BAKENU-314123 format. One record per residue: y, x, z of N, C-alpha, C, O in turn; residue number from 1. Coordinates in Angstrom, 2 decimals. Atoms other than C-alpha are relative to their C-alpha. Layout:
REM BAKENU-314123
- n_c2	n_c1	n_c3	ca_c2	ca_c1	ca_c3	c_c2	c_c1	c_c3	o_c2	o_c1	o_c3	seq
- Y	X	Z	Y	X	Z	Y	X	Z	Y	X	Z	NUM;
...
//
This chain:
REM BAKENU-314123
- n_c2	n_c1	n_c3	ca_c2	ca_c1	ca_c3	c_c2	c_c1	c_c3	o_c2	o_c1	o_c3	seq
- 2.20	-0.43	0.24	-35.01	-13.50	74.53	-0.37	-0.17	-1.88	-0.30	-0.90	-2.87	1;
- -0.86	-0.28	2.46	-35.10	-11.59	70.92	-2.32	-1.11	-0.24	-3.33	-1.14	0.46	2;
- 0.77	0.78	0.35	-37.80	-14.05	69.01	-1.24	0.78	-0.80	-1.05	1.96	-1.10	3;
- 0.92	-1.21	0.53	-40.99	-12.57	67.40	0.32	0.36	-1.33	-0.10	1.49	-1.61	4;
- -1.09	-1.31	1.69	-38.97	-11.48	63.46	-0.08	1.24	0.62	-0.67	2.30	0.45	5;
- -1.39	-1.51	-0.94	-36.61	-9.39	66.04	-1.40	1.53	0.22	-1.54	2.65	-0.26	6;
- 0.56	-0.77	0.08	-39.53	-8.21	67.46	-1.72	1.30	-0.29	-2.25	2.35	0.08	7;
- 0.82	-1.14	1.13	-42.22	-7.09	65.00	0.87	1.20	-0.80	0.53	2.37	-1.01	8;
- -0.45	-0.72	0.99	-39.54	-5.91	62.81	0.49	1.53	1.11	0.53	2.64	0.59	9;
- -0.67	-0.80	-0.97	-38.05	-3.76	66.34	-1.88	0.79	0.17	-1.92	1.87	0.76	10;
- 1.52	-0.40	-0.59	-42.39	-2.97	66.75	-0.44	1.26	-1.09	-1.04	2.32	-0.89	11;
- 0.25	-0.91	1.41	-42.48	-1.45	62.94	1.10	1.38	0.22	1.16	2.42	-0.45	12;
- -1.10	-1.18	0.49	-39.70	0.82	63.51	-0.34	0.75	1.19	-0.32	1.98	1.10	13;
- 0.74	-1.17	-0.64	-41.12	2.17	66.52	-0.69	0.43	0.00	-0.80	1.36	0.80	14;
- 0.95	-0.46	0.12	-43.84	2.77	65.49	0.05	1.41	-1.25	-0.74	2.36	-1.27	15;
- -0.98	-1.23	0.80	-41.76	5.20	62.56	0.02	0.66	0.83	-0.58	1.66	1.21	16;
- -0.34	-1.74	-1.73	-40.29	6.72	65.58	-0.71	0.98	0.66	-0.39	1.86	1.46	17;
- 1.47	-0.36	-1.36	-43.51	7.71	67.10	-0.27	1.00	-1.10	0.24	2.11	-1.21	18;
- 0.85	-0.37	1.68	-45.39	8.58	63.63	1.39	1.39	-0.29	0.89	2.32	-0.93	19;
- -0.43	-0.96	0.54	-42.35	11.14	63.09	0.00	0.81	0.81	-0.47	1.91	0.52	20;
- 0.96	-1.24	-1.02	-42.71	12.89	66.43	-1.02	0.26	0.12	-1.05	0.84	1.21	21;
- 1.21	-0.18	0.48	-46.21	13.30	65.56	-0.42	1.43	-0.74	-0.40	1.41	-1.97	22;
- 0.30	-1.56	0.42	-47.19	17.15	64.84	-0.92	-0.78	-0.91	-1.72	-1.46	-0.28	23;
- 1.05	-0.48	1.63	-49.24	16.80	61.42	-1.07	0.45	-0.14	-0.95	1.03	-1.22	24;
- 0.88	-0.48	0.85	-52.50	17.93	60.86	-1.35	-0.48	-1.09	-1.18	-1.26	-2.03	25;
- 1.25	0.59	1.57	-55.36	16.98	58.27	-0.90	-1.26	1.67	-1.72	-1.93	1.04	26;
- 0.53	1.10	-0.82	-56.84	14.43	61.44	1.41	-0.89	0.36	1.45	-2.12	0.43	27;
- -1.45	1.11	-0.89	-53.27	13.00	62.80	0.18	-0.63	-0.81	0.29	-1.85	-0.72	28;
- -0.99	0.31	1.07	-51.94	13.20	59.09	-0.91	-1.98	-0.21	-0.29	-3.04	-0.25	29;
- 0.13	1.23	0.18	-54.72	10.22	58.59	0.10	-1.38	0.18	0.11	-2.35	-0.58	30;
- -0.21	0.96	-0.57	-54.32	8.16	61.20	1.53	-0.17	0.51	1.77	-1.04	1.35	31;
- -1.27	0.03	0.43	-50.51	8.78	60.79	0.10	-1.66	-0.77	0.83	-2.64	-0.63	32;
- -0.31	1.08	1.46	-51.18	6.37	57.77	-0.12	-1.48	0.33	0.48	-2.55	0.22	33;
- 0.79	0.93	-0.45	-53.01	4.40	58.93	0.22	-1.12	0.94	-0.34	-2.21	1.03	34;
- -0.25	0.63	-1.68	-51.47	3.28	62.32	1.21	-0.96	-1.09	1.50	-2.15	-0.95	35;
- -1.56	0.41	0.21	-48.08	3.07	59.76	-0.06	-1.79	-0.49	0.56	-2.79	-0.14	36;
- 0.23	1.07	0.43	-49.88	0.61	57.50	-0.31	-0.64	0.77	0.84	-0.93	1.07	37;
- 0.49	1.24	-0.52	-51.59	-2.14	59.86	1.61	-0.27	0.60	2.47	-1.05	0.20	38;
- -1.61	0.51	-0.43	-48.36	-1.72	62.28	0.91	-0.68	-0.55	1.32	-1.67	0.05	39;
- -1.10	0.53	0.91	-45.80	-2.58	59.52	-0.71	-1.39	-0.61	-0.20	-2.47	-0.28	40;
- 0.40	1.32	0.09	-47.97	-5.28	58.02	-0.23	-1.23	1.13	-0.60	-2.35	0.79	41;
- -0.28	1.46	-1.21	-47.76	-7.75	61.18	0.92	-0.22	-0.04	1.00	-1.32	0.51	42;
- -0.97	0.68	-0.36	-44.37	-8.18	61.00	0.27	-0.80	-1.82	0.73	-1.94	-1.95	43;
- -0.05	0.45	1.03	-44.44	-8.55	56.97	-0.86	-1.12	-0.25	-0.52	-1.86	-1.17	44;
- 0.85	1.18	-0.18	-47.55	-11.25	57.75	0.59	-1.26	0.22	0.70	-2.31	-0.41	45;
- -1.67	1.06	-0.93	-44.77	-12.91	60.48	0.54	-0.21	-1.27	-0.22	-0.96	-1.87	46;
- -1.17	0.09	0.71	-42.07	-12.89	57.80	-0.80	-1.61	-1.42	-0.34	-2.64	-1.91	47;
- 0.76	1.00	1.51	-44.82	-14.80	54.80	-0.35	-1.12	0.82	-0.08	-2.28	0.50	48;
- 0.59	1.41	-0.70	-46.27	-17.04	57.25	1.25	-0.58	0.57	1.14	-1.78	0.84	49;
- -0.96	1.82	-0.80	-42.99	-18.94	58.85	0.62	0.25	-1.80	1.41	1.10	-1.37	50;
- -0.35	0.45	1.19	-41.85	-19.14	55.01	-1.15	-0.40	-0.63	-1.10	-1.00	-1.70	51;
- 2.07	0.62	0.39	-45.56	-20.04	54.25	0.34	-1.01	-1.39	1.49	-0.81	-1.76	52;
- 0.36	0.76	0.54	-46.31	-22.83	51.48	-0.08	-1.31	0.17	0.59	-2.34	0.13	53;
- -0.21	1.47	-1.40	-47.84	-24.98	53.36	-0.68	0.76	1.56	-0.41	1.91	1.91	54;
- 0.35	-0.01	-1.07	-49.79	-25.17	56.76	-1.53	0.94	-0.25	-1.98	1.74	0.56	55;
- 1.42	-0.82	0.57	-53.17	-23.67	54.99	0.62	1.51	0.05	0.14	2.41	0.75	56;
- -0.99	-1.93	0.69	-50.81	-20.13	53.78	0.59	-0.04	1.84	0.36	0.95	2.54	57;
- -0.50	-0.48	-1.63	-49.21	-20.53	57.66	-1.00	0.43	0.75	-0.49	1.06	1.67	58;
- 1.69	-0.19	-1.06	-52.72	-19.91	59.53	-0.56	1.30	-1.23	-0.17	2.47	-1.19	59;
- -0.36	-1.55	-0.35	-53.68	-17.51	57.85	0.89	1.27	-0.60	0.49	2.42	-0.74	60;
- -0.62	-1.31	-0.60	-51.23	-15.31	57.60	0.37	0.30	1.33	0.96	1.35	1.59	61;
- -0.27	-0.46	-1.11	-50.93	-15.56	61.10	-1.92	0.37	0.09	-2.72	1.28	-0.10	62;
- 2.08	-0.70	0.08	-54.90	-14.87	61.23	0.32	1.60	-0.50	0.00	2.37	0.41	63;
- 0.52	-1.00	-0.15	-54.49	-11.47	59.56	1.27	0.61	0.84	1.05	1.69	1.38	64;
- -0.97	-0.47	-1.87	-51.26	-10.84	62.39	-0.75	0.58	0.48	-0.73	1.81	0.44	65;
- 0.28	-0.31	-0.95	-53.62	-10.96	64.70	-0.95	0.35	-0.36	-1.80	-0.01	0.46	66;
- 0.67	-0.62	0.20	-56.13	-8.92	62.54	0.78	1.09	0.26	0.79	1.54	1.40	67;
- -0.69	-1.01	0.22	-53.94	-6.27	61.64	0.78	0.14	1.67	0.48	1.20	2.21	68;
- 0.10	-0.67	-1.43	-52.60	-6.09	65.34	-0.93	1.12	0.60	-0.99	2.33	0.84	69;
- 1.13	-0.92	-0.30	-55.56	-5.64	66.38	-0.48	1.19	-0.69	-0.97	1.79	0.26	70;
- -0.06	-0.89	1.19	-56.09	-3.15	63.94	0.94	0.96	0.10	0.61	1.97	-0.53	71;
- -0.78	-1.13	-0.03	-53.11	-0.94	64.72	-0.38	0.10	1.96	-0.46	1.26	2.36	72;
- 0.54	-0.71	-0.92	-54.17	-0.91	68.39	-1.16	1.12	0.45	-1.26	2.04	1.26	73;
- 1.16	-1.00	-0.20	-57.40	0.48	67.91	0.44	1.76	-0.94	-0.04	2.84	-0.62	74;
- -0.92	-1.39	0.60	-54.89	3.34	65.05	0.87	1.02	1.70	0.72	2.24	1.83	75;
- -0.33	0.20	-0.92	-53.03	3.47	68.50	-0.65	0.45	0.70	0.09	0.69	1.65	76;
- 1.24	-0.32	-0.95	-55.98	4.60	70.41	-0.32	1.05	-0.67	-0.08	2.12	-0.12	77;
- 0.44	-1.42	0.30	-57.14	7.07	68.58	1.17	1.13	-0.70	0.73	2.16	-1.20	78;
- -1.27	-0.37	-0.11	-53.45	8.35	67.99	-0.11	0.89	1.48	-0.36	2.08	1.72	79;
- -0.12	-0.53	-1.94	-53.26	9.04	71.94	-1.30	1.40	-0.15	-1.07	2.61	-0.17	80;
- 1.63	-1.07	0.42	-57.11	11.04	71.31	0.79	0.78	-0.14	1.07	1.63	0.70	81;
- 0.64	-1.27	0.63	-56.00	12.86	68.56	1.78	0.94	0.60	1.91	2.16	0.51	82;
- -1.16	-0.55	-0.04	-52.26	13.67	69.61	1.29	-0.71	1.97	2.23	-1.47	2.19	83;
- 0.24	0.67	-1.11	-52.49	13.57	73.81	1.93	-0.19	0.47	2.39	-1.06	1.22	84;
- -1.47	0.16	-0.12	-48.39	14.22	73.75	0.66	-0.91	0.01	1.61	-1.08	0.79	85;
- -0.59	1.20	0.17	-47.53	11.29	72.68	-0.47	-1.26	0.82	0.03	-2.39	0.77	86;
- 0.12	1.03	-0.52	-49.23	9.44	74.83	0.49	-0.92	0.76	0.12	-2.07	0.53	87;
- -1.47	0.48	-0.64	-46.53	8.22	77.07	0.72	-0.98	-1.18	0.94	-2.10	-0.72	88;
- -0.20	0.46	1.45	-45.20	6.94	73.04	-0.25	-1.65	0.13	0.23	-2.78	0.11	89;
- 0.45	1.13	0.76	-47.61	5.38	72.60	-0.56	-1.32	1.10	-1.11	-2.29	0.59	90;
- 0.73	0.86	-0.88	-48.70	3.27	76.05	0.85	-1.38	-0.37	0.21	-2.42	-0.52	91;
- -0.46	1.71	0.03	-45.74	0.18	75.47	-0.37	-0.18	-0.89	-0.87	-1.31	-0.91	92;
- 0.04	0.57	1.23	-46.28	0.32	71.70	-1.75	-0.82	0.46	-1.82	-2.02	0.21	93;
- 1.24	0.93	0.08	-50.30	-0.90	72.58	0.42	-1.22	0.63	0.42	-2.33	0.09	94;
- -0.58	1.43	-0.68	-48.88	-3.24	75.24	0.74	-1.12	-0.96	0.66	-2.33	-0.70	95;
- -0.92	1.03	0.63	-46.58	-4.93	72.65	-1.62	-0.48	-0.83	-2.01	-1.62	-0.59	96;
- 0.28	1.03	0.78	-49.74	-5.16	69.71	-1.10	-0.54	1.45	-1.39	-1.63	0.97	97;
- 0.94	0.84	-1.29	-52.28	-6.52	73.35	1.12	-1.37	0.08	0.37	-2.30	0.39	98;
- -0.57	0.76	-0.46	-49.37	-9.13	73.78	0.54	-0.56	-1.41	1.34	-1.47	-1.20	99;
- 0.11	0.48	1.33	-49.10	-9.94	69.78	-1.06	-0.29	-0.07	-1.08	-0.97	-1.10	100;
- 1.46	0.18	-0.08	-52.99	-10.36	70.34	0.07	-1.26	0.18	-0.10	-2.07	-0.73	101;
- -0.40	0.97	-0.19	-52.11	-13.15	72.69	0.89	-0.92	-0.64	0.69	-2.14	-0.67	102;
- -0.97	1.05	0.96	-49.54	-14.72	70.73	-0.50	-0.10	-0.85	-0.66	-1.32	-0.85	103;
- 0.83	0.40	1.80	-51.40	-14.80	67.04	-0.72	-0.92	0.65	-0.62	-2.13	0.41	104;
- 1.50	0.85	-0.05	-54.62	-15.94	68.83	0.64	-1.49	0.93	-0.11	-2.44	1.13	105;
- -0.66	1.77	-0.75	-52.33	-19.20	70.84	-0.11	-0.68	-1.41	-0.84	-1.49	-1.98	106;
- 0.54	1.69	1.43	-51.53	-20.58	67.65	-0.30	-0.10	-1.25	0.27	-0.72	-2.15	107;
- 0.68	0.94	0.53	-54.35	-20.37	65.86	-0.39	-0.38	1.00	-0.89	-1.47	0.70	108;
- 1.19	1.81	-1.59	-56.07	-22.40	69.54	1.28	-1.03	-0.61	0.57	-1.99	-0.95	109;
- -1.18	0.76	0.20	-53.02	-24.36	68.59	-0.52	-0.78	-1.56	-0.77	-1.95	-1.85	110;
- 0.00	1.03	2.08	-53.56	-25.23	64.39	-1.27	-0.40	0.51	-1.28	-1.63	0.50	111;
- 1.05	0.31	0.42	-57.70	-25.20	65.22	0.08	-1.22	0.93	-0.93	-1.92	0.82	112;
- 0.16	0.53	-0.74	-56.49	-27.60	68.13	0.55	-1.55	-1.16	-0.02	-2.60	-1.50	113;
- -1.05	1.32	0.95	-53.90	-30.03	65.81	-1.10	-0.77	-1.31	-1.19	-1.96	-1.62	114;
- 0.78	0.96	1.47	-56.71	-30.24	62.33	-0.90	-0.82	0.82	-0.91	-1.98	0.42	115;
- 0.87	0.45	-0.94	-59.23	-31.29	65.09	0.67	-1.26	0.54	0.08	-2.34	0.54	116;
- -0.77	1.80	-0.47	-56.93	-34.24	66.42	0.31	-0.86	-0.48	0.57	-1.97	0.00	117;
- 0.11	0.09	1.35	-56.67	-34.70	63.17	-0.51	-1.75	-0.38	-0.68	-2.10	-1.55	118;
//
């Protein structure tokens, strides 16, 4: 079973591959730039979270992971609209974003529950 760290790295690589495939114009260039930033930020922040200096640092980085994942899904939907020929490649990436959202939200909920039980 692949761990979350590997999944986020693989996801970033797949986004980069997708973006190289997109025919760039004035609109798609902006979307691609934003997509690369938000998608690679998921893995970068996850790496920071697992190497965090405190529980608070871990929680904050996981929250950023979730926000970046949601933003990435947004940019993927805009890319689907601006580059419909990429729709087939976008669908599994959008699904992975959805799964990241669920994972990070579950982590956040667990952390909140633990802090309430103290």
